[in-house]
C-alpha positions in Angstrom: -29.9 -13.5 9.0 -29.9 -14.2 12.8 -26.1 -14.3 12.9 -26.0 -11.0 11.0 -28.4 -9.5 13.5 -26.3 -10.8 16.4 -23.2 -9.3 14.8 -24.9 -5.9 14.4 -26.2 -6.0 18.0 -23.0 -7.1 19.7 -20.9 -4.5 17.8 -23.5 -1.8 17.9 -20.9 0.8 18.6 -19.6 0.3 15.1 -22.7 -0.6 13.2 -25.4 1.6 14.8 -23.3 4.5 16.0 -20.8 6.9 14.4 -19.1 7.8 17.7 -16.6 4.9 18.1 -13.7 3.4 16.2 -11.5 0.3 16.3 -8.6 2.2 14.8 -7.3 3.9 18.0 -4.6 1.3 18.3 -1.0 1.6 17.0 -1.0 -1.3 14.6 -4.5 -0.5 13.2 -4.4 3.3 13.1 -0.8 3.9 12.1 -0.1 1.0 9.8 -3.2 -1.0 8.7 -5.5 1.9 7.8 -2.9 3.6 5.5 -2.1 0.2 3.9 -5.8 -0.4 3.1 -6.1 3.1 1.8 -3.2 2.8 -0.6 -4.5 -0.4 -2.1 -8.0 1.0 -2.5 -6.8 4.1 -4.3 -4.6 2.1 -6.6 -7.4 -0.3 -7.6 -9.8 2.6 -8.1 -7.1 4.1 -10.5 -7.1 0.8 -12.4 -3.7 -0.3 -11.2 -2.7 -3.5 -9.2 -0.8 -2.3 -6.1 2.1 -4.7 -6.1 4.7 -2.1 -5.3 4.4 0.6 -2.6 6.7 3.6 -3.4 5.5 5.6 -0.4 7.4 3.8 2.5 11.1 3.5 2.9 11.8 4.7 -0.7 9.8 1.8 -2.1 9.0 -1.8 -1.0 7.2 -4.7 -2.5 3.6 -4.6 -1.1 2.6 -8.1 -2.0 5.8 -9.6 -0.6 5.1 -8.2 2.9 2.0 -10.4 3.2 0.3 -8.4 5.9 -1.6 -5.9 3.7 -3.7 -8.8 2.5 -3.5 -7.8 -1.2 -4.3 -11.4 -2.4 -7.3 -11.7 -0.1 -10.4 -11.6 -2.3 -12.5 -10.6 0.6 -10.5 -7.4 0.9 -11.3 -6.5 -2.7 -14.9 -5.9 -1.6 -13.7 -3.2 0.7 -11.4 -1.7 -1.9 -14.3 -1.5 -4.4 -16.4 0.7 -2.2 -16.6 4.4 -3.0 -13.8 6.5 -1.5 -14.4 9.7 0.6 -11.9 12.4 -0.1 -9.5 9.8 -1.5 -9.8 7.6 1.6 -11.9 4.6 2.7 -14.7 6.0 4.8 -14.7 5.2 8.5 -18.2 3.7 8.1 -16.9 1.3 5.5 -14.0 0.3 7.7 -16.4 -0.3 10.7 -18.6 -2.6 8.6 -15.5 -4.3 7.2 -14.4 -5.1 10.8 -17.8 -6.4 11.8 -18.2 -8.4 8.5 -15.1 -10.4 9.3 -16.8 -11.6 12.6 -20.0 -12.3 10.8 -18.3 -14.4 8.1 -16.4 -16.3 10.8 -19.7 -17.1 12.5 -21.2 -18.2 9.2 -18.3 -20.5 8.4 -18.5 -22.1 11.9 -22.2 -22.4 11.5 -21.7 -24.3 8.2 -19.2 -26.6 9.9 -21.7 -27.4 12.7 -24.5 -28.0 10.2 -22.2 -30.4 8.2 -21.7 -32.3 11.5 -25.5 -32.9 11.5 -26.2 -30.4 14.3 -29.6 -28.7 14.5 -30.3 -25.1 13.6 -30.1 -23.8 17.2 -26.9 -25.7 18.2 -25.3 -24.6 14.9 -26.1 -21.0 15.5 -24.6 -21.3 19.0 -21.4 -22.9 17.5 -21.1 -20.2 14.9 -21.6 -17.4 17.6 -18.9 -18.9 19.8 -16.3 -18.9 17.1 -17.2 -15.5 15.5 -18.2 -13.4 18.5 -15.9 -14.6 21.3 -12.3 -15.8 21.7 -9.5 -14.7 19.4 -11.7 -13.6 16.4 -14.3 -11.8 18.6 -11.8 -9.7 20.5 -8.8 -9.2 18.1 -8.7 -5.7 16.7 -6.3 -6.6 13.9 -8.3 -7.5 10.7 -5.4 -9.4 9.1 -5.2 -11.7 12.2 -9.0 -12.3 12.2 -9.0 -12.8 8.4 -6.2 -15.4 8.7 -8.4 -17.5 11.1 -11.6 -17.0 9.0 -11.1 -20.2 6.9 -10.2 -22.6 9.7 -13.8 -23.9 10.1 -14.0 -24.6 6.4 -10.7 -26.5 6.4 -12.0 -28.6 9.2 -15.4 -29.0 7.6 -13.9 -30.8 4.6 -11.4 -32.7 6.7 -14.3 -34.0 8.8 -15.8 -35.3 5.6 -12.6 -37.1 4.8 -12.5 -38.5 8.3 -16.1 -39.9 8.0 -15.4 -41.2 4.5 -18.0 -38.9 2.9 -16.7 -38.0 -0.6 -13.1 -38.0 0.8 -11.3 -37.0 -2.5 -13.2 -33.8 -3.0 -13.1 -33.2 0.8 -9.3 -33.4 0.7 -9.0 -31.1 -2.3 -11.5 -28.5 -1.1 -9.9 -28.6 2.4 -6.5 -27.9 0.8 -8.1 -25.0 -1.2 -9.5 -23.5 2.1 -6.1 -23.7 3.8 -4.5 -22.1 0.7 -7.1 -19.3 1.0 -6.1 -18.8 4.7 -2.5 -18.1 3.5 -3.9 -15.4 1.2 -5.6 -13.6 4.0 -3.0 -11.2 5.3 -0.9 -12.9 8.0 1.1 -16.1 8.2 0.9 -16.9 11.9 -2.4 -18.7 12.3 -2.3 -20.4 8.8 1.1 -21.9 9.8 -0.3 -23.3 13.0 -3.4 -24.5 11.1 -1.0 -26.4 8.7 0.7 -27.9 11.7 -2.6 -29.1 13.1 -3.7 -30.5 9.8 -0.4 -32.4 9.5 -1.1 -34.0 12.8 -4.7 -34.8 11.8 -3.6 -36.4 8.6 -1.0 -38.5 10.4 -3.8 -39.7 12.8 -6.1 -40.4 9.8 -3.3 -42.5 8.2 -2.5 -44.3 11.4 -6.1 -45.4 12.0 -6.4 -46.8 8.5 -7.3 -50.6 8.3 -4.3 -52.9 7.8 -5.0 -53.0 4.1 -2.5 -51.7 1.6 -5.1 -50.4 -0.8 -6.9 -48.4 1.8 -3.7 -47.0 3.2 -2.6 -45.9 -0.3 -6.0 -44.3 -0.9 -5.7 -42.2 2.3 -2.1 -41.3 1.4 -3.3 -40.1 -2.0 -6.0 -38.0 -0.3 -3.4 -36.4 1.9 -1.2 -35.7 -1.1 -4.2 -34.1 -2.9 -4.8 -31.9 0.2 -1.2 -30.8 0.3 -0.7 -30.1 -3.4 -3.9 -28.1 -3.7 -3.1 -26.1 -0.6 0.3 -25.1 -1.9 -1.0 -24.3 -5.4 -3.8 -22.1 -4.1 -1.4 -20.3 -1.7 1.3 -19.8 -4.4 0.2 -16.3 -5.5 1.1 -15.1 -1.9 3.8 -17.6 -1.0 6.1 -17.0 -4.0 6.4 -13.2 -3.6 6.7 -13.6 0.1 9.7 -16.0 -0.3 11.2 -13.7 -2.9 10.9 -10.7 -0.6 12.0 -12.6 2.5 15.3 -13.6 1.0 16.2 -9.9 0.6 14.6 -8.5 3.7 15.2 -7.9 7.4 12.5 -8.4 10.0 12.1 -7.4 13.6 11.2 -10.2 15.9 12.0 -8.8 19.4 15.5 -10.2 19.0 18.6 -8.1 19.8 18.9 -7.2 16.2 17.0 -7.5 12.9 16.9 -11.0 11.4 17.4 -12.1 7.8 15.2 -14.7 6.2 17.7 -17.5 6.8 18.1 -16.6 10.5 16.0 -18.5 13.0 13.9 -16.5 15.3 15.2 -17.4 18.8 12.9 -19.7 20.8 13.0 -17.1 23.6 10.8 -14.9 21.4 8.2 -17.7 21.0 8.3 -18.4 24.7 7.6 -14.7 25.4 4.5 -14.8 23.2 3.1 -18.1 24.4 -0.2 -18.5 26.3 0.8 -19.0 29.9 -0.8 -21.8 32.0 -2.0 -19.1 34.4 -4.1 -17.7 31.6 -6.1 -20.9 31.1 -8.9 -19.8 33.5 -9.4 -17.1 31.0 -11.3 -19.6 28.8 -14.2 -19.2 31.2 -13.5 -16.1 33.2 -13.0 -12.8 31.3 -10.4 -10.2 32.1 -7.4 -12.5 32.7 -4.4 -11.1 30.7 -3.1 -13.1 27.8 -1.3 -12.4 24.5 -4.4 -13.7 22.7 -7.8 -13.6 24.4 -8.8 -17.2 25.2 -12.3 -16.3 26.5 -15.1 -18.4 25.1 -17.2 -18.6 28.3 -18.6 -21.2 30.6 -21.5 -22.0 28.2 -19.1 -23.1 25.4 -16.8 -25.0 27.7 -19.6 -26.8 29.5 -21.4 -27.9 26.3 -18.1 -29.1 24.9 -17.6 -31.1 28.0 -21.1 -32.5 27.5 -20.3 -33.6 24.0 -17.2 -35.5 25.3 -19.2 -37.2 28.1 -22.3 -38.0 26.1 -21.0 -38.8 22.6 -17.4 -39.9 23.0 -17.9 -42.8 20.6 -18.8 -40.4 17.8 -15.9 -39.9 15.4 -16.8 -36.2 15.1 -16.5 -35.7 18.9 -13.1 -37.4 19.0 -11.9 -35.4 16.0 -12.8 -32.0 17.5 -11.7 -32.9 20.9 -8.3 -33.6 19.3 -8.5 -30.3 17.5 -9.3 -28.4 20.7 -6.5 -30.2 22.7 -3.9 -29.8 19.8 -4.7 -26.1 19.5 -4.3 -25.5 23.2 -1.0 -27.4 23.4 0.4 -25.3 20.5 -0.9 -22.1 22.1 0.8 -22.9 25.4 4.1 -22.8 23.5 7.1 -23.2 25.8 4.9 -24.6 28.6 4.6 -27.9 26.8 7.0 -29.9 24.6 4.5 -30.0 21.7 5.3 -26.5 20.4 9.0 -27.0 20.8 8.9 -30.2 18.7 7.0 -28.4 16.0 9.5 -25.5 16.2 12.4 -27.9 15.7 10.9 -30.2 13.1 8.3 -28.4 11.0 9.5 -25.8 8.4 8.3 -22.2 8.8 7.0 -22.7 12.4 9.9 -20.7 13.7 8.6 -17.8 11.6 5.3 -17.8 13.5 6.4 -16.1 16.6 3.0 -15.9 18.4 2.2 -19.4 19.7 -0.6 -17.8 21.7 -2.5 -17.2 18.5 -3.0 -20.9 18.1 -5.6 -20.7 20.8 -8.1 -19.9 17.9 -7.6 -23.6 16.8 -8.7 -24.7 20.3 -11.6 -22.3 20.1 -13.0 -23.7 16.8 -12.8 -27.2 18.3 -14.7 -26.0 21.4 -17.3 -24.3 19.2 -17.9 -27.5 17.2 -18.0 -29.6 20.4 -20.4 -27.1 22.0 -22.8 -27.5 19.1 -22.5 -31.3 19.3 -23.1 -31.2 23.0 -26.2 -29.1 22.8 -27.5 -31.3 20.0 -26.9 -34.4 22.2 -28.8 -32.8 25.1 -31.6 -31.8 22.8 -31.9 -35.4 21.6 -32.4 -36.6 25.2 -28.9 -37.6 26.3 -28.1 -36.3 29.8 -25.3 -36.3 32.3 -25.4 -35.3 36.0 -21.7 -34.6 35.8 -22.3 -31.6 33.7 -24.7 -30.2 36.2 -22.4 -30.8 39.1 -19.6 -29.2 37.1 -21.6 -26.0 36.7 -22.5 -25.9 40.4 -18.9 -26.4 41.4 -17.7 -23.8 39.0 -20.2 -21.2 40.2 -19.2 -21.8 43.8 -15.5 -21.6 43.0 -15.8 -18.5 40.8 -17.7 -16.7 43.6 -15.3 -17.9 46.3 -12.2 -16.9 44.4 -13.7 -13.5 43.6 -14.3 -12.9 47.3 -11.0 -14.3 48.7 -8.3 -13.7 46.1 -5.6 -11.5 47.2 -5.7 -9.7 43.8 -9.4 -9.6 43.0 -10.4 -10.8 39.6 -12.5 -8.8 37.2 -16.1 -8.4 38.6 -17.3 -10.2 35.5 -16.2 -13.4 37.3 -19.5 -13.1 39.2 -21.4 -12.9 35.9 -19.7 -16.1 34.9 -20.9 -17.7 38.2 -24.4 -16.5 37.5 -24.4 -17.7 34.0 -23.2 -21.2 35.2 -26.2 -21.4 37.6 -28.6 -20.3 34.9 -27.2 -22.8 32.4 -27.5 -25.6 35.0 -31.2 -24.6 35.5 -31.9 -24.6 31.7 -30.2 -28.0 31.2 -31.9 -29.5 34.3 -35.5 -28.3 33.4 -35.0 -28.9 29.7 -37.6 -27.6 27.3 -37.3 -26.9 23.5 -37.2 -23.2 24.3 -34.1 -23.8 26.4 -31.9 -23.7 23.2 -32.8 -20.0 22.9 -32.0 -19.5 26.6 -28.6 -21.2 26.2 -27.8 -18.9 23.2 -28.9 -15.8 25.3 -26.6 -16.9 28.2 -23.7 -17.1 25.8 -24.4 -13.7 24.3 -24.5 -12.2 27.8 -21.1 -13.6 28.4 -19.8 -12.3 25.0 -21.3 -8.8 25.5 -19.7 -8.6 29.0 -16.3 -8.8 27.4 -16.4 -6.6 24.3 -13.4 -5.5 22.2 -12.0 -2.1 23.1 -13.5 0.5 21.0 -12.5 4.2 21.5 -14.5 7.3 20.8 -13.6 9.0 17.5 -13.5 12.4 19.2 -10.9 11.2 21.8 -8.4 14.0 22.4 -5.1 13.2 20.8 -6.6 10.3 18.7 -4.9 9.1 15.6 -7.9 10.2 13.5 -7.5 13.8 14.6 -3.7 13.7 14.3 -3.9 12.6 10.6 -6.6 15.2 9.8 -4.5 18.0 11.5 -1.5 17.2 9.4 -3.3 17.1 6.0 -2.1 20.6 5.2 1.5 19.4 5.2 0.6 16.9 2.4 -1.2 19.6 0.5 1.9 21.8 0.6 4.2 19.0 -0.4 2.1 18.0 -3.4 2.5 21.6 -4.8 6.3 21.3 -4.8 8.0 20.6 -8.2 10.3 17.8 -9.1 10.7 14.3 -7.7 11.6 14.1 -4.1 11.1 12.2 -0.9 10.3 13.3 2.7 11.4 12.1 6.0 9.3 12.6 9.1 10.1 12.6 12.8 8.3 9.5 14.0 7.6 11.0 17.4 5.3 13.6 15.9 4.3 11.7 12.7 4.0 8.1 14.0 1.7 6.9 11.2 2.5 5.8 7.7 2.4 9.4 6.3 3.5 8.3 2.8 0.7 5.7 2.3 -2.0 7.9 3.8 -1.2 10.9 1.6 0.4 9.3 -1.4 3.7 11.1 -0.9 7.0 9.3 -1.2 8.6 8.8 2.2 11.9 7.6 3.6 10.5 5.9 6.7 7.3 4.3 7.9 5.9 1.7 10.3 6.8 -1.7 8.9 7.7 -5.1 10.3 10.5 -5.5 7.8 12.3 -3.9 4.9 14.8 -4.8 2.2 18.4 -5.2 3.3 19.8 -2.7 0.8 17.6 0.1 2.3 18.3 -1.0 5.8 22.0 -0.9 5.3 22.2 2.7 4.1 20.0 4.1 7.0 22.0 6.9 8.6 24.6 7.1 5.9 25.5 10.7 5.0 25.0 10.0 1.3 21.5 8.5 1.7 19.6 11.8 1.2 21.4 12.4 -2.2 20.9 8.8 -3.4 17.2 8.8 -2.6 16.3 12.4 -3.0 15.2 13.1 0.6 14.6 16.9 0.2 12.0 17.6 2.8 11.8 16.9 6.5 8.7 17.1 8.8 9.7 17.9 12.3 9.6 20.5 15.0 13.2 21.6 14.4 15.7 21.2 11.6 18.0 18.2 11.8 21.0 19.8 10.0 22.2 23.4 9.4 21.5 23.2 5.6 17.7 22.9 6.1 15.5 25.9 6.0 11.9 26.3 7.0 9.4 26.5 4.1 6.0 25.7 5.8 4.3 25.6 9.2 1.3 23.4 9.7 -1.8 24.2 11.7 -0.7 21.3 13.9 2.5 23.2 14.9 4.8 21.0 12.8 7.2 22.5 10.3 8.5 21.4 6.9 12.2 22.0 6.2 13.8 21.9 2.8 17.4 20.9 2.1 18.3 22.9 -1.1 21.3 20.8 -1.7 19.2 17.8 -2.6 18.2 17.5 -6.3 16.0 15.0 -8.0 17.5 11.5 -7.6 18.4 11.2 -11.3 21.9 11.3 -12.6 24.3 9.7 -15.1 27.7 8.1 -14.8 30.2 8.0 -17.6 33.4 6.0 -17.9 35.2 9.0 -19.4 34.7 12.8 -19.3 31.7 13.9 -21.4 31.9 17.1 -23.5 28.4 18.4 -22.5 25.9 18.1 -19.7 23.2 15.4 -19.8 19.5 16.4 -19.4 17.2 14.2 -17.5 13.5 14.6 -16.6 10.9 12.4 -14.9 8.1 12.2 -17.5 5.5 10.2 -15.6 5.5 8.3 -12.3 2.9 5.9 -10.7 3.6 3.3 -8.1 4.1 0.3 -10.5 5.7 2.2 -13.4 7.4 5.4 -14.5 9.3 6.8 -17.4 12.2 9.1 -17.9 13.2 11.4 -20.8 16.9 11.6 -21.2 19.3 13.5 -23.5 22.8 12.2 -23.1 25.8 13.8 -24.6 27.7 10.5 -24.6 26.8 6.9 -23.6 26.6 6.1 -19.9 24.6 4.7 -17.0 21.4 6.3 -16.0 21.0 6.0 -12.3 17.6 6.6 -10.6 16.9 6.7 -6.8 14.7 3.7 -6.3 15.8 0.6 -4.5 17.0 -2.3 -6.6 14.6 -5.3 -6.3 13.8 -8.3 -8.5 10.7 -7.9 -10.7 11.5 -4.5 -12.0 12.0 -4.4 -15.8 13.4 -1.6 -18.0 13.1 -0.6 -21.6 15.1 2.0 -23.6 13.1 3.2 -26.6 11.0 0.1 -26.3 14.0 -2.3 -26.2 14.4 -4.4 -23.1 17.6 -3.7 -21.1 19.0 -5.3 -17.9 18.7 -3.3 -14.7 21.9 -3.1 -12.6 22.4 -2.3 -8.9 24.3 0.9 -8.4 26.1 2.0 -5.2 24.7 -1.0 -3.4 21.1 0.2 -3.4 19.7 2.0 -6.4 18.9 1.0 -10.0 20.9 1.9 -13.1 20.5 1.1 -16.8 22.9 1.6 -19.8 21.7 4.3 -22.2 23.3 5.3 -25.5 24.1 8.9 -26.4 21.2 11.0 -27.7 17.5 11.5 -26.8 15.7 8.4 -25.3 12.7 7.4 -23.3 13.4 5.0 -20.5 10.5 3.0 -19.0 10.5 1.0 -15.8 7.7 -1.3 -14.8 7.2 -3.7 -11.9 6.2 -7.1 -13.4 7.4 -9.7 -10.9 7.5 -13.2 -12.3 6.9 -14.6 -8.8 3.4 -12.9 -8.8 2.4 -14.1 -12.3 3.7 -17.6 -11.8 1.8 -17.6 -8.5 -1.4 -16.4 -10.2 -1.2 -19.3 -12.7 -0.5 -21.9 -10.0 -3.3 -20.6 -7.7 -5.8 -20.7 -10.6 -4.7 -24.2 -11.4 -5.1 -25.2 -7.7 -8.7 -23.8 -7.6 -9.5 -25.5 -10.9 -8.2 -28.8 -9.6 -10.3 -28.5 -6.4 -13.4 -27.7 -8.4 -12.9 -30.6 -10.8 -12.3 -33.0 -7.9 -15.6 -32.0 -6.4 -17.5 -32.5 -9.7 -15.8 -35.9 -10.4 -16.4 -37.1 -6.8 -20.0 -36.1 -6.9 -20.6 -37.8 -10.2 -18.9 -41.0 -8.8 -21.2 -41.0 -5.8 -24.3 -40.5 -8.0 -23.3 -43.4 -10.2 -22.8 -45.6 -7.2 -26.2 -44.6 -5.8 -27.8 -45.3 -9.2 -26.2 -48.7 -9.5 -27.5 -49.6 -6.0 
């Protein structure tokens, strides 16, 4: 309850006010919000949103990973009542804050499992949830992907200490698998690299006894198998999509799945050594905010000095150091070795994000350090460190040629106050230490913008709603294309209108390859354009929005449904779209002679077709769209998206969760039997 109160207070602009938003950011306002909206609408309609027909003529949603469809925590958001067909801003604000609250709770549980007291554990949870990468990242999918890191380490620490190691290994693997379901791959990949290093360390420190070594190797295998099983529901569709997609990675051109992202891209997004003072001084630029404050770093130092012989301290010191070395990327050889030797690391192009691994290590060490100080262990080195830091921060602020953020003076003041609290220690000092950390965290808040900001994305999307209302009234099946300079957000997802275009990190190769081809509008039925001026002489203006934008229609473009025959047919075929929802649609056809029915959706594995209830194979036509053979006469053709990768993944993930649960039950009963026997 205290952590919840702290989350509400620190982020009061979102929880207690209706004047601010975290969505005034290109990634969040233009891409993430429409994505979340589409998923919520589909689930409210009783459909599983595996396929998104509203961007780039149709793309697999689950295969793109980032929308976080497989993240059970997102389903709570999707289940909330919609407002005007959209997730309310209030629900989105609490969703953002709840991620930080849960991160703090998970880190609190880790500290409690390390036998820290209530006060030190609250401090450790606050450091991880309300500062650093999670506290300041606006992207919910990035923060969600780091949410499970304390739980992974909680169970590994049990393995490390020999406390119910088999269940610890399995449950830790399940937690890492849950991280891969969260909505982004970057941090889970670096977490997997860290865990690989920790398991190797655990195996290397095993006694020179074959049976014990085999036992630890079996626990590592249990961890790995359960991890991959639980993550399967997201990994399998992602691999299926990745093999047929292009992604943008700041390289000279889009890259295919089998292409390696150049190391120069990883070097660009590494945490620079010059950013390391940002761990304790706010306002120093970095690709991922490293700031946790002088309180956290000092107490982590205290843990190392006072309790180095403790296995937990050595473990989390290794976690903090390993995360920092990975985050520094090209500045150290550690990341380059992982890049060259570990599969999938080259797909995680933001090494700086691994700083969150360092921060969870610092949070646990800070709790252990405060607990040691509470128990009477002391070190003058800690006090001298605080005094020297305060003097250095003040001196640098006064003399630096490019003055640092004025909050550096606050860091100096906090250091002196912390030194006083530790020197004149009283039980109430724990509360003082927590308040000092909160002062640091509050001085470096995330960047929230006012909702009524002129030119905000919120106002832009509201002003263009009349365009969507007009398009919904138009007959037939068609797609629209929008000038991204005036419609920068994912218009299709937001208004549930099929669009050729959108803000994505990747798309299927077949759609990418026809971009700009003169026959693309006919193949995909791109009948309307949203812009300030027509793009070709055939377009005519049919609507003007209150925002000043216009809608242009190309009368040459018919519904993207047609037939192909091997020989001339004596009469015309009649085709009609009977029903259409994102994951399924049906067509009524009356063919004068046998032929191929071609429909303007991109070919992709997982789509199935039936003609009058009989399964038929879908073919790829003209290099991009789907076609099925249809006999002469009247028929009903049905298409449904039922990807085997998803359903196999569901089964494997369920099996992995069941295996983790059973291992916990069996391990607990074994411990109880041993205790009873003694």
